[in-house]
LOKE-934692 format. One record per residue (C-alpha): residue number from 0; residue in three letters; x negated, y, z. Coordinates in pm, 1 decimal, padded with zeros to 6 digits. Each point is the difference from the previous one (the first is absolute). Layout:
! LOKE-934692
NODE, NUM, ALA, X, Y, Z
...
//
This chain:
! LOKE-934692
NODE, 0, UNK, -16103.0, 04536.4, 05489.5
NODE, 1, UNK, -00049.2, -00167.6, -00326.5
NODE, 2, UNK, -00255.1, 00106.5, -00229.3
NODE, 3, UNK, 00261.4, 00183.0, -00238.1
NODE, 4, UNK, 00106.8, 00194.5, 00236.2
NODE, 5, UNK, -00380.2, 00094.2, 00049.9
NODE, 6, UNK, -00064.4, 00085.5, -00322.1
NODE, 7, UNK, 00364.7, 00252.4, -00005.1
NODE, 8, UNK, -00093.5, 00196.7, 00335.5
NODE, 9, UNK, -00380.1, 00079.5, -00114.4
NODE, 10, UNK, 00163.7, 00071.5, -00367.7
NODE, 11, UNK, 00237.0, 00239.6, 00153.5
NODE, 12, UNK, -00249.7, 00196.6, 00287.5
NODE, 13, UNK, -00324.6, -00035.3, -00214.5
NODE, 14, UNK, 00060.4, 00182.4, -00374.8
NODE, 15, UNK, -00063.1, -00199.5, -00298.5
NODE, 16, UNK, -00208.9, 00293.2, -00180.4
NODE, 17, UNK, -00092.2, 00315.7, 00117.9
NODE, 18, UNK, 00248.0, 00181.3, -00194.2
NODE, 19, UNK, 00343.7, -00191.9, 00147.5
NODE, 20, UNK, 00075.4, 00122.4, 00330.5
NODE, 21, UNK, 00088.7, -00238.8, 00279.0
NODE, 22, UNK, 00388.5, -00061.0, 00047.9
NODE, 23, UNK, -00015.1, 00007.1, 00401.1
NODE, 24, UNK, -00164.7, 00325.8, 00085.4
NODE, 25, UNK, -00157.4, 00296.0, -00201.2
NODE, 26, UNK, -00296.9, 00215.3, 00079.2
NODE, 27, UNK, 00055.6, 00235.6, 00214.3
NODE, 28, UNK, -00299.1, 00198.4, -00139.5
NODE, 29, UNK, 00114.4, 00131.1, -00321.1
NODE, 30, UNK, 00331.9, 00185.1, 00151.0
NODE, 31, UNK, 00285.1, 00026.8, -00192.5
NODE, 32, UNK, -00122.1, -00136.5, -00371.0
NODE, 33, UNK, -00070.2, -00283.0, 00211.3
NODE, 34, UNK, 00317.8, -00065.2, 00168.9
NODE, 35, UNK, 00215.0, 00107.3, -00313.4
NODE, 36, UNK, -00193.9, -00287.6, -00177.7
NODE, 37, UNK, 00043.3, -00241.9, 00255.3
NODE, 38, UNK, 00345.2, 00091.7, -00053.1
NODE, 39, UNK, 00038.4, -00110.1, -00329.0
NODE, 40, UNK, -00168.2, -00285.5, 00063.7
NODE, 41, UNK, 00237.2, -00104.0, 00235.4
NODE, 42, UNK, 00286.8, 00094.4, -00179.7
NODE, 43, UNK, -00094.6, -00170.5, -00405.6
NODE, 44, UNK, -00118.9, -00344.8, 00095.9
NODE, 45, UNK, -00353.5, -00073.1, -00151.3
NODE, 46, UNK, -00026.0, -00142.0, -00424.5
NODE, 47, UNK, -00086.2, -00351.5, 00049.9
NODE, 48, UNK, -00344.7, -00033.7, -00131.2
NODE, 49, UNK, -00064.9, -00288.3, -00195.2
NODE, 50, UNK, -00195.0, -00274.1, 00193.7
NODE, 51, UNK, -00253.1, -00204.5, -00131.5
NODE, 52, UNK, 00049.7, -00311.3, 00236.8
NODE, 53, UNK, 00280.7, -00184.6, 00153.8
NODE, 54, UNK, -00039.4, 00070.9, 00384.3
NODE, 55, UNK, 00100.7, 00394.8, -00100.3
NODE, 56, UNK, 00296.4, -00143.6, -00097.0
NODE, 57, UNK, 00070.9, -00167.5, 00265.3
NODE, 58, UNK, -00010.9, 00298.8, 00193.5
NODE, 59, UNK, 00260.9, 00194.2, -00168.2
NODE, 60, UNK, 00335.1, -00147.6, 00151.8
NODE, 61, UNK, -00115.2, 00062.7, 00400.4
NODE, 62, UNK, -00113.7, 00338.5, -00118.9
NODE, 63, UNK, 00347.4, 00088.0, -00139.9
NODE, 64, UNK, 00207.7, -00167.4, 00314.2
NODE, 65, UNK, -00195.9, 00254.9, 00233.1
NODE, 66, UNK, 00097.8, 00327.9, -00164.9
NODE, 67, UNK, 00365.0, -00178.9, 00037.9
NODE, 68, UNK, -00015.3, -00042.1, 00347.7
NODE, 69, UNK, -00168.7, 00379.7, 00038.2
NODE, 70, UNK, 00292.9, 00133.4, -00208.7
NODE, 71, UNK, 00261.6, -00140.0, 00194.5
NODE, 72, UNK, -00171.1, 00133.8, 00326.8
NODE, 73, UNK, -00028.8, 00331.9, -00159.5
NODE, 74, UNK, 00372.8, -00012.4, -00072.1
NODE, 75, UNK, 00135.0, -00126.9, 00304.8
NODE, 76, UNK, -00196.7, 00288.7, 00221.1
NODE, 77, UNK, 00192.9, 00247.0, -00254.5
NODE, 78, UNK, 00293.4, -00126.3, 00092.5
NODE, 79, UNK, -00098.3, 00025.9, 00398.2
NODE, 80, UNK, -00066.1, 00344.2, -00081.2
NODE, 81, UNK, 00339.9, 00060.6, -00189.5
NODE, 82, UNK, 00173.0, -00163.0, 00262.2
NODE, 83, UNK, -00173.9, 00198.2, 00298.0
NODE, 84, UNK, 00018.6, 00366.4, -00179.4
NODE, 85, UNK, 00308.2, -00053.4, -00174.9
NODE, 86, UNK, 00246.9, -00110.7, 00256.0
NODE, 87, UNK, 00071.9, 00301.9, 00146.1
NODE, 88, UNK, 00085.4, 00188.7, -00274.2
NODE, 89, UNK, 00246.9, -00282.8, -00095.5
NODE, 90, UNK, 00137.4, -00020.5, 00359.6
NODE, 91, UNK, 00063.5, 00368.6, -00035.0
NODE, 92, UNK, 00184.5, -00086.9, -00339.8
NODE, 93, UNK, 00228.5, -00259.7, 00115.8
NODE, 94, UNK, 00053.8, 00228.8, 00339.5
NODE, 95, UNK, 00375.3, 00214.4, 00029.8
NODE, 96, UNK, -00195.6, 00330.1, 00053.7
NODE, 97, UNK, 00079.2, 00394.2, -00077.7
NODE, 98, UNK, -00180.7, 00175.1, -00317.8
NODE, 99, UNK, -00088.3, 00254.1, 00262.7
NODE, 100, UNK, 00029.3, 00088.7, 00317.8
NODE, 101, UNK, -00079.9, 00267.8, 00261.3
NODE, 102, UNK, 00057.0, 00066.0, 00388.0
NODE, 103, UNK, 00281.2, 00259.2, 00075.7
NODE, 104, UNK, 00122.9, 00146.6, 00292.6
NODE, 105, UNK, 00339.7, 00191.2, 00061.7
NODE, 106, UNK, -00068.2, 00375.8, 00083.1
NODE, 107, UNK, 00203.1, 00187.4, 00309.9
NODE, 108, UNK, -00004.1, 00349.9, -00052.5
NODE, 109, UNK, 00013.6, 00247.9, 00306.0
NODE, 110, UNK, 00195.5, 00329.7, -00053.6
NODE, 111, UNK, -00018.1, 00295.6, 00217.9
NODE, 112, UNK, 00346.2, -00013.3, 00208.2
NODE, 113, UNK, -00032.6, 00412.9, 00064.8
NODE, 114, UNK, -00124.2, 00292.9, -00222.5
NODE, 115, UNK, -00271.7, 00134.2, 00154.7
NODE, 116, UNK, -00377.2, 00024.8, -00109.9
NODE, 117, UNK, -00235.1, -00326.7, -00016.0
NODE, 118, UNK, -00309.9, -00027.1, 00242.4
NODE, 119, UNK, -00225.9, -00240.9, 00088.8
NODE, 120, UNK, -00256.6, -00082.4, 00280.9
NODE, 121, UNK, -00371.5, -00119.8, 00091.8
NODE, 122, UNK, -00056.2, -00322.6, -00097.0
NODE, 123, UNK, 00316.9, -00003.3, -00268.0
NODE, 124, UNK, -00088.9, -00249.4, -00258.1
NODE, 125, UNK, -00094.8, 00046.4, -00369.9
NODE, 126, UNK, 00178.3, -00090.2, -00303.5
NODE, 127, UNK, 00009.0, -00400.0, -00087.2
NODE, 128, UNK, -00097.6, -00067.4, 00380.1
NODE, 129, UNK, 00136.6, -00300.6, 00208.8
NODE, 130, UNK, 00242.2, 00095.2, 00284.3
NODE, 131, UNK, 00140.0, -00165.8, 00259.0
NODE, 132, UNK, 00423.7, -00016.2, 00137.2
NODE, 133, UNK, 00049.2, 00308.7, 00186.4
NODE, 134, UNK, -00306.0, 00223.0, -00112.8
NODE, 135, UNK, 00092.1, 00353.8, -00013.4
NODE, 136, UNK, -00130.6, 00094.8, -00379.8
NODE, 137, UNK, 00171.9, 00348.5, -00008.4
NODE, 138, UNK, 00197.6, 00286.9, 00172.5
NODE, 139, UNK, 00289.4, 00240.9, -00094.0
NODE, 140, UNK, 00013.9, 00296.7, 00212.6
NODE, 141, UNK, 00319.6, 00233.9, -00086.3
NODE, 142, UNK, -00102.5, 00326.6, 00221.7
NODE, 143, UNK, 00355.4, 00143.7, -00120.6
NODE, 144, UNK, 00205.1, -00289.2, 00182.7
NODE, 145, UNK, 00348.5, 00114.4, 00115.6
NODE, 146, UNK, -00000.1, 00023.9, 00360.7
NODE, 147, UNK, 00347.2, 00231.4, 00075.3
NODE, 148, UNK, 00135.6, -00284.7, 00153.0
NODE, 149, UNK, -00264.4, -00062.0, 00255.8
NODE, 150, UNK, -00043.0, 00367.5, 00094.0
NODE, 151, UNK, 00355.0, 00069.3, 00018.1
NODE, 152, UNK, -00027.7, -00320.1, 00307.9
NODE, 153, UNK, -00311.5, 00175.1, 00132.0
NODE, 154, UNK, 00240.2, 00297.0, 00052.0
NODE, 155, UNK, 00273.6, -00206.5, 00138.1
NODE, 156, UNK, -00242.3, -00146.6, 00257.7
NODE, 157, UNK, -00185.5, 00328.6, 00089.7
NODE, 158, UNK, 00307.5, 00155.9, 00057.4
NODE, 159, UNK, 00146.3, -00284.7, 00192.8
NODE, 160, UNK, -00330.7, -00020.7, 00230.8
NODE, 161, UNK, -00007.1, 00372.4, 00032.4
NODE, 162, UNK, 00414.5, -00037.3, 00155.8
NODE, 163, UNK, -00081.8, -00308.2, 00202.5
NODE, 164, UNK, -00187.2, 00227.9, 00298.1
NODE, 165, UNK, 00294.5, 00237.3, -00004.5
NODE, 166, UNK, 00261.8, -00230.4, 00055.6
NODE, 167, UNK, -00200.5, -00176.3, 00275.2
NODE, 168, UNK, -00053.6, 00275.9, 00187.1
NODE, 169, UNK, 00394.2, 00112.2, -00036.5
NODE, 170, UNK, 00067.4, -00383.6, 00142.8
NODE, 171, UNK, -00228.8, 00051.2, 00289.1
NODE, 172, UNK, 00149.3, 00373.8, 00038.1
NODE, 173, UNK, 00364.8, -00175.8, -00018.7
NODE, 174, UNK, -00048.8, -00325.3, 00229.2
NODE, 175, UNK, -00143.9, 00234.7, 00274.8
NODE, 176, UNK, 00261.0, 00274.1, -00015.8
NODE, 177, UNK, 00238.0, -00352.3, -00005.8
NODE, 178, UNK, -00175.1, -00092.3, 00297.2
NODE, 179, UNK, 00034.9, 00308.8, 00196.6
NODE, 180, UNK, 00385.3, 00072.0, -00054.1
NODE, 181, UNK, 00049.6, -00373.0, 00102.1
NODE, 182, UNK, -00225.0, 00113.8, 00281.6
NODE, 183, UNK, 00263.2, 00276.3, 00065.3
NODE, 184, UNK, 00323.6, -00238.4, -00081.4
NODE, 185, UNK, -00173.8, -00276.9, 00257.7
NODE, 186, UNK, 00047.2, 00302.4, 00279.6
NODE, 187, UNK, 00302.4, 00148.6, -00124.8
NODE, 188, UNK, 00176.7, -00331.9, 00081.6
NODE, 189, UNK, -00156.0, -00075.1, 00325.9
NODE, 190, UNK, 00126.4, 00373.5, 00161.1
NODE, 191, UNK, 00341.2, -00064.2, -00151.0
NODE, 192, UNK, -00035.1, -00314.6, 00130.4
NODE, 193, UNK, -00056.4, 00118.1, 00347.2
NODE, 194, UNK, 00199.9, 00288.1, -00022.9
NODE, 195, UNK, 00322.3, -00277.8, -00045.7
NODE, 196, UNK, -00167.4, -00207.1, 00280.7
NODE, 197, UNK, 00060.8, 00316.7, 00257.8
NODE, 198, UNK, 00336.0, 00109.8, -00172.3
NODE, 199, UNK, 00132.8, -00379.0, 00098.9
NODE, 200, UNK, -00143.6, 00045.4, 00287.3
NODE, 201, UNK, 00193.7, 00334.6, 00103.6
NODE, 202, UNK, 00302.9, -00159.3, -00187.9
NODE, 203, UNK, -00041.1, -00273.8, 00220.0
NODE, 204, UNK, 00002.0, 00222.2, 00322.8
NODE, 205, UNK, 00339.7, 00194.6, -00098.4
NODE, 206, UNK, 00131.3, -00334.6, -00065.1
NODE, 207, UNK, -00060.5, -00052.5, 00395.5
NODE, 208, UNK, 00089.4, 00342.3, 00117.4
NODE, 209, UNK, 00348.9, -00051.2, -00209.5
NODE, 210, UNK, 00044.6, -00346.0, 00130.6
NODE, 211, UNK, -00045.8, 00177.9, 00342.0
NODE, 212, UNK, 00258.3, 00307.0, -00109.5
NODE, 213, UNK, 00236.5, -00254.2, -00114.7
NODE, 214, UNK, -00041.8, -00235.3, 00352.2
NODE, 215, UNK, 00039.6, 00359.9, 00202.7
NODE, 216, UNK, 00312.8, 00096.3, -00219.9
NODE, 217, UNK, 00129.3, -00362.8, 00041.0
NODE, 218, UNK, -00011.2, -00037.6, 00355.5
NODE, 219, UNK, 00158.2, 00423.8, 00037.9
NODE, 220, UNK, 00295.4, -00174.0, -00214.5
NODE, 221, UNK, 00071.1, -00279.8, 00256.4
NODE, 222, UNK, -00022.2, 00203.9, 00280.7
NODE, 223, UNK, 00237.0, 00276.5, -00154.1
NODE, 224, UNK, 00237.4, -00246.5, -00097.9
NODE, 225, UNK, 00045.5, -00142.0, 00342.4
NODE, 226, UNK, 00038.9, 00312.5, 00150.0
NODE, 227, UNK, 00221.2, 00098.4, -00277.1
NODE, 228, UNK, 00266.5, -00255.5, 00101.6
NODE, 229, UNK, -00000.1, 00160.2, 00370.5
NODE, 230, UNK, 00033.0, 00341.3, -00131.3
NODE, 231, UNK, -00371.1, 00136.2, 00132.6
NODE, 232, UNK, -00106.2, 00033.1, -00361.8
NODE, 233, UNK, 00215.6, 00194.9, -00273.8
NODE, 234, UNK, 00078.0, -00160.7, -00335.0
NODE, 235, UNK, -00209.7, 00298.3, -00159.8
NODE, 236, UNK, -00307.0, -00128.4, 00201.0
NODE, 237, UNK, 00043.5, -00349.9, -00085.1
NODE, 238, UNK, 00056.7, 00110.2, -00376.1
NODE, 239, UNK, -00365.2, 00188.6, -00007.9
NODE, 240, UNK, -00209.3, -00235.6, 00195.8
NODE, 241, UNK, 00150.9, -00267.6, -00291.7
NODE, 242, UNK, -00099.0, 00208.2, -00285.3
NODE, 243, UNK, -00364.2, 00027.6, 00163.8
NODE, 244, UNK, -00011.5, -00352.8, 00030.6
NODE, 245, UNK, 00112.2, -00035.2, -00368.3
NODE, 246, UNK, -00287.6, 00242.0, -00091.3
NODE, 247, UNK, -00252.6, -00174.2, 00185.4
NODE, 248, UNK, 00088.3, -00374.0, -00164.4
NODE, 249, UNK, -00011.6, 00208.8, -00364.9
NODE, 250, UNK, -00346.5, 00197.2, 00120.3
NODE, 251, UNK, -00114.1, -00361.0, 00047.3
NODE, 252, UNK, 00092.1, -00160.9, -00287.8
NODE, 253, UNK, -00190.2, 00329.4, -00241.7
NODE, 254, UNK, -00306.4, -00070.8, 00229.9
NODE, 255, UNK, 00014.4, -00331.2, -00094.8
NODE, 256, UNK, 00089.7, 00017.4, -00364.1
NODE, 257, UNK, -00307.2, 00259.5, -00025.7
NODE, 258, UNK, -00218.6, -00276.6, 00172.1
NODE, 259, UNK, 00097.0, -00217.7, -00275.9
NODE, 260, UNK, -00065.1, 00268.7, -00278.7
NODE, 261, UNK, -00316.4, 00050.8, 00122.7
NODE, 262, UNK, -00074.4, -00363.0, 00009.9
NODE, 263, UNK, 00047.4, -00013.9, -00379.1
NODE, 264, UNK, -00208.0, 00268.4, -00051.2
NODE, 265, UNK, -00270.8, -00126.9, 00187.0
NODE, 266, UNK, 00005.3, -00356.3, -00155.9
NODE, 267, UNK, 00022.8, 00194.3, -00345.4
NODE, 268, UNK, -00290.9, 00190.9, 00044.5
NODE, 269, UNK, -00229.5, -00296.8, 00100.8
NODE, 270, UNK, 00145.2, -00147.7, -00321.0
NODE, 271, UNK, -00160.1, 00289.1, -00229.3
NODE, 272, UNK, 00369.3, 00176.7, -00003.2
NODE, 273, UNK, 00074.5, 00284.6, 00179.8
NODE, 274, UNK, 00328.6, 00115.4, 00033.3
NODE, 275, UNK, 00148.5, 00388.6, 00118.3
NODE, 276, UNK, 00197.9, 00276.0, -00084.0
NODE, 277, UNK, -00254.4, 00233.0, -00102.4
NODE, 278, UNK, -00297.8, -00169.3, -00184.1
NODE, 279, UNK, 00022.2, -00289.0, -00328.0
NODE, 280, UNK, -00030.1, -00371.7, 00097.3
NODE, 281, UNK, -00385.1, 00061.4, -00038.5
NODE, 282, UNK, -00234.8, 00279.7, 00155.8
NODE, 283, UNK, -00171.1, 00244.6, -00253.0
NODE, 284, UNK, -00333.8, -00147.2, 00100.8
NODE, 285, UNK, 00096.4, -00409.9, -00043.3
NODE, 286, UNK, 00169.8, 00165.1, -00374.5
NODE, 287, UNK, -00337.1, 00155.3, -00093.4
NODE, 288, UNK, -00205.3, -00305.9, 00125.7
NODE, 289, UNK, 00229.7, -00170.9, -00239.1
NODE, 290, UNK, -00019.1, 00196.6, -00319.9
NODE, 291, UNK, -00401.5, -00001.5, 00085.6
NODE, 292, UNK, 00014.1, -00355.7, 00022.4
NODE, 293, UNK, 00153.9, -00011.3, -00380.7
NODE, 294, UNK, -00268.8, 00250.5, -00105.8
NODE, 295, UNK, -00290.8, -00199.8, 00094.3
NODE, 296, UNK, 00180.7, -00324.3, -00128.0
NODE, 297, UNK, 00021.2, 00191.9, -00345.5
NODE, 298, UNK, -00363.0, 00124.3, -00024.0
NODE, 299, UNK, -00090.1, -00400.7, 00147.1
NODE, 300, UNK, 00178.1, -00090.3, -00334.1
NODE, 301, UNK, -00148.0, 00245.9, -00219.4
NODE, 302, UNK, -00338.5, -00027.7, 00138.5
NODE, 303, UNK, 00048.0, -00355.3, -00051.2
NODE, 304, UNK, 00116.4, 00032.1, -00371.2
NODE, 305, UNK, -00323.5, 00254.8, -00043.8
NODE, 306, UNK, -00220.5, -00339.5, 00098.8
NODE, 307, UNK, 00102.5, -00198.3, -00239.0
NODE, 308, UNK, 00050.8, 00225.3, -00280.1
NODE, 309, UNK, -00396.3, 00071.2, 00081.2
NODE, 310, UNK, -00050.6, -00391.5, 00012.1
NODE, 311, UNK, 00219.7, -00031.6, -00308.1
NODE, 312, UNK, -00253.6, 00281.3, -00143.6
NODE, 313, UNK, -00286.5, -00172.2, 00056.0
NODE, 314, UNK, 00062.4, -00281.3, -00179.5
NODE, 315, UNK, 00148.0, 00169.1, -00302.3
NODE, 316, UNK, -00294.0, 00255.4, -00051.2
NODE, 317, UNK, -00242.8, -00362.8, 00035.2
NODE, 318, UNK, 00184.8, -00182.7, -00217.4
NODE, 319, UNK, 00035.3, 00331.5, -00265.8
NODE, 320, UNK, -00390.0, 00052.4, 00069.5
NODE, 321, UNK, -00027.7, -00356.5, -00140.4
NODE, 322, UNK, 00240.6, 00052.6, -00290.7
NODE, 323, UNK, -00221.3, 00364.7, -00086.8
NODE, 324, UNK, -00313.4, -00198.1, 00042.1
NODE, 325, UNK, 00144.2, -00219.4, -00243.1
NODE, 326, UNK, 00058.7, 00244.2, -00232.5
NODE, 327, UNK, -00256.1, 00197.4, 00039.1
NODE, 328, UNK, -00327.6, -00240.2, -00013.0
NODE, 329, UNK, 00006.5, -00375.8, -00187.9
NODE, 330, UNK, -00260.1, -00234.5, 00045.9
NODE, 331, UNK, 00002.9, -00216.0, -00310.8
NODE, 332, UNK, -00127.6, -00383.8, 00105.7
NODE, 333, UNK, -00073.9, -00309.7, -00232.2
NODE, 334, UNK, 00278.9, -00213.6, 00099.0
NODE, 335, UNK, -00199.1, -00314.3, -00157.2
NODE, 336, UNK, -00375.2, -00077.0, 00021.2
NODE, 337, UNK, -00170.2, 00051.1, -00345.2
NODE, 338, UNK, -00127.7, 00309.0, -00219.3
NODE, 339, UNK, 00098.0, 00330.3, -00142.1
NODE, 340, UNK, 00093.6, -00047.9, -00368.9
NODE, 341, UNK, 00066.6, 00313.3, -00101.9
NODE, 342, UNK, -00021.4, 00355.5, 00193.2
NODE, 343, UNK, 00255.4, 00237.6, -00137.2
NODE, 344, UNK, -00084.6, 00286.1, 00205.3
NODE, 345, UNK, -00255.3, 00162.8, 00186.3
NODE, 346, UNK, -00058.0, 00220.0, 00326.4
NODE, 347, UNK, 00113.0, 00319.3, -00021.0
NODE, 348, UNK, 00296.8, -00058.1, -00255.7
NODE, 349, UNK, 00367.0, 00095.3, 00100.9
NODE, 350, UNK, 00249.4, -00299.9, -00045.8
NODE, 351, UNK, 00324.3, -00042.0, -00015.1
NODE, 352, UNK, 00217.2, -00221.3, 00218.6
NODE, 353, UNK, 00020.1, -00341.4, -00228.7
NODE, 354, UNK, -00320.0, 00085.5, -00167.4
NODE, 355, UNK, -00233.1, -00324.1, -00080.5
NODE, 356, UNK, -00370.5, 00040.4, 00202.0
NODE, 357, UNK, -00140.7, -00269.6, -00111.6
NODE, 358, UNK, 00020.0, -00367.7, -00103.7
NODE, 359, UNK, -00141.3, -00308.6, 00228.5
NODE, 360, UNK, -00073.2, -00345.5, -00097.0
NODE, 361, UNK, 00194.7, -00247.5, 00192.0
NODE, 362, UNK, -00318.7, -00290.1, -00014.3
NODE, 363, UNK, 00204.2, -00249.2, 00231.2
NODE, 364, UNK, 00239.3, -00025.1, -00278.8
NODE, 365, UNK, -00208.8, -00064.8, -00284.1
NODE, 366, UNK, 00144.0, -00149.3, -00313.0
NODE, 367, UNK, -00189.8, -00126.5, -00336.4
NODE, 368, UNK, 00180.0, 00106.0, -00314.4
NODE, 369, UNK, -00085.8, -00195.8, -00279.4
NODE, 370, UNK, 00175.1, -00072.3, -00377.3
NODE, 371, UNK, 00053.1, -00361.6, -00143.7
NODE, 372, UNK, 00095.7, -00096.2, -00338.4
NODE, 373, UNK, 00361.2, -00076.7, -00106.8
NODE, 374, UNK, -00012.4, -00385.9, 00103.2
NODE, 375, UNK, -00125.2, 00010.1, 00292.0
NODE, 376, UNK, 00197.1, 00296.1, 00191.1
NODE, 377, UNK, 00294.4, -00198.8, -00135.1
NODE, 378, UNK, -00115.3, -00340.7, 00193.0
NODE, 379, UNK, -00036.2, 00228.8, 00353.8
NODE, 380, UNK, 00195.5, 00020.2, 00258.2
NODE, 381, UNK, 00043.5, 00199.4, 00259.1
NODE, 382, UNK, -00184.1, -00111.3, 00348.7
NODE, 383, UNK, -00236.4, -00171.0, -00239.4
NODE, 384, UNK, -00357.8, -00051.3, 00192.7
NODE, 385, UNK, -00270.5, 00183.4, -00198.7
NODE, 386, UNK, -00343.7, 00077.5, 00031.8
NODE, 387, UNK, -00209.1, 00293.6, -00075.3
NODE, 388, UNK, -00370.5, -00089.0, -00130.6
NODE, 389, UNK, -00222.4, 00350.1, -00045.4
NODE, 390, UNK, -00269.2, 00017.5, -00184.3
NODE, 391, UNK, -00240.4, 00117.8, 00223.9
NODE, 392, UNK, -00030.5, -00321.7, 00123.3
NODE, 393, UNK, 00151.7, 00105.1, 00379.8
NODE, 394, UNK, 00284.5, -00289.6, 00161.9
NODE, 395, UNK, 00308.9, -00038.7, -00133.1
NODE, 396, UNK, 00298.5, 00104.0, 00087.2
NODE, 397, UNK, 00337.5, -00205.4, 00041.8
NODE, 398, UNK, 00339.9, 00141.5, -00000.8
NODE, 399, UNK, 00317.1, -00030.0, -00180.0
NODE, 400, UNK, 00197.0, 00155.5, -00302.2
NODE, 401, UNK, 00217.6, 00249.4, 00112.5
NODE, 402, UNK, 00143.3, 00184.7, -00280.7
NODE, 403, UNK, 00004.3, -00033.6, -00395.8
NODE, 404, UNK, 00092.1, 00284.1, -00157.6
NODE, 405, UNK, -00050.1, -00115.0, -00377.5
NODE, 406, UNK, -00047.5, 00230.7, -00237.0
NODE, 407, UNK, 00205.4, 00271.8, 00133.3
NODE, 408, UNK, -00254.8, 00169.8, 00170.4
NODE, 409, UNK, 00151.8, 00057.1, 00315.8
NODE, 410, UNK, -00145.5, 00304.8, 00214.9
NODE, 411, UNK, -00165.7, -00059.1, 00315.1
NODE, 412, UNK, -00134.8, 00170.4, 00334.8
NODE, 413, UNK, -00346.6, -00138.6, -00093.2
NODE, 414, UNK, -00304.0, 00146.9, -00073.4
NODE, 415, UNK, -00074.6, -00141.3, -00339.5
NODE, 416, UNK, 00266.7, -00003.8, -00229.3
NODE, 417, UNK, 00059.3, -00332.6, -00131.1
NODE, 418, UNK, 00105.8, 00146.4, -00312.2
NODE, 419, UNK, -00443.0, 00031.5, 00028.5
NODE, 420, UNK, -00003.2, -00360.9, -00133.7
NODE, 421, UNK, 00065.5, 00019.7, -00342.6
NODE, 422, UNK, -00143.6, -00355.6, -00178.5
NODE, 423, UNK, 00328.3, -00148.6, 00098.1
NODE, 424, UNK, 00346.8, 00149.4, 00024.0
NODE, 425, UNK, 00128.0, -00245.8, 00273.1
NODE, 426, UNK, -00087.4, 00084.4, 00355.7
NODE, 427, UNK, -00032.1, -00194.6, 00342.6
NODE, 428, UNK, -00022.7, 00120.1, 00368.2
NODE, 429, UNK, -00170.0, -00181.0, 00256.4
NODE, 430, UNK, 00007.0, 00071.2, 00350.4
NODE, 431, UNK, -00289.3, -00101.0, 00175.1
NODE, 432, UNK, -00043.3, 00037.5, 00419.2
NODE, 433, UNK, -00147.5, 00223.3, 00201.1
NODE, 434, UNK, -00207.3, -00288.0, 00159.0
NODE, 435, UNK, -00121.2, -00113.1, -00359.2
NODE, 436, UNK, -00029.8, 00395.7, -00109.9
NODE, 437, UNK, -00209.9, 00124.4, 00273.7
NODE, 438, UNK, -00323.1, -00142.3, -00118.9
NODE, 439, UNK, 00055.4, 00203.6, -00353.8
NODE, 440, UNK, -00019.3, 00311.1, 00191.4
NODE, 441, UNK, 00251.4, 00150.6, -00160.7
NODE, 442, UNK, -00139.8, -00060.3, -00348.3
NODE, 443, UNK, 00251.6, 00125.7, -00196.5
NODE, 444, UNK, -00123.4, 00013.0, -00352.7
NODE, 445, UNK, -00173.7, -00327.7, 00028.8
NODE, 446, UNK, 00053.9, -00230.4, -00351.8
NODE, 447, UNK, 00072.6, -00376.6, -00005.2
NODE, 448, UNK, 00243.6, -00281.1, -00093.9
NODE, 449, UNK, 00313.9, -00130.2, 00171.0
NODE, 450, UNK, 00041.7, -00375.8, -00041.3
NODE, 451, UNK, 00305.0, -00124.1, 00078.2
NODE, 452, UNK, 00149.5, -00324.5, 00124.8
NODE, 453, UNK, -00077.3, -00275.6, -00225.4
NODE, 454, UNK, 00382.2, -00065.1, -00064.2
NODE, 455, UNK, 00009.1, 00330.2, -00274.0
NODE, 456, UNK, -00225.5, -00217.2, -00200.3
NODE, 457, UNK, 00268.8, -00253.2, -00043.8
NODE, 458, UNK, 00228.4, 00058.6, -00303.3
//
């Protein structure tokens, strides 16, 4: 360090007079007044005092160059601060974004399916509480539900159930009588068979006797014919013997005919058909047995029909019971996971079918409603990527543009009406996936801004 620089440093660090403060430091012990005086000295350059000798004039250029260097560093530091703290606002100005935006969600309106009274149960979620899909929120009970058809079906069931034991008893009696008559008919058939067999045996005996008489008559006629030639037997006697031979032959033929008839009758009896002059083709016991068999078959069919009707009525009663329960009781369940947005009724209130009971936010279908300027709106397209930046510093939600309603103010089933954003008339709806919106815990009403794709900024 040369002598001129040493003199400059010593002149800057040490005051030249008791009334002149230092240019590089201030008096910390004199408070605000000393700080103000030091600031004044730094802003305004000191007045050059005339010097007596030439050494003071030689130090003046060195002091001037030092001030220029310090001023350059101060300007550079100021520019750096402006660059750092001014970049974010400048970036926001350059980005294509919305004027205002708010997290929104679709509303599911739950209505009463029946007429009745609103009731609740223990653990019923209060207003604006979270609900899961399938949670029972309210219950509508109709104590005056129409159960006319259910009562009619039950009366028919009772009547058939009371008739069935009687039909079963009649069927059992008819089957027993039919069996008894069948036994009687069987005994009659066996007896008739025995009778016919005995008659056949009798006829056979008569045939044998008639054959013997016929042979005897033939022999007598032969003898009489021989004697008549000699004149021993008269012609009259021969004629008588001839007649007896003919009678014997016809008697044998008649006996054989009766034998054939008896065999035919026996064959018919064995096949179940009875032949005779004094009775029908079947005896009365067989006819009564047939009638009783038909009655038993009818009773059996009636019993089967009754069982079928009882089975059908059982099914119908079960179905009608479910219908009656659905008409008299209805559980109002949350169709989606979300929050109760608006409760439009209270326990104990009578409601009508189709009346609105409550509204539930569909948190899985969260959207962002934003409004933009006209120039930005005319450059946006459906399906364009966009991101929502919450004002509370939460993570950015990424989605895409799903609706461009413009200045029409089209109504939508949303918790917050898009018309509530009134700084700009052009409205945009951005859909946020459920996985992205889950972190926001269905924070409907959170404000922020929507940043669109860079292509929207291009003219």
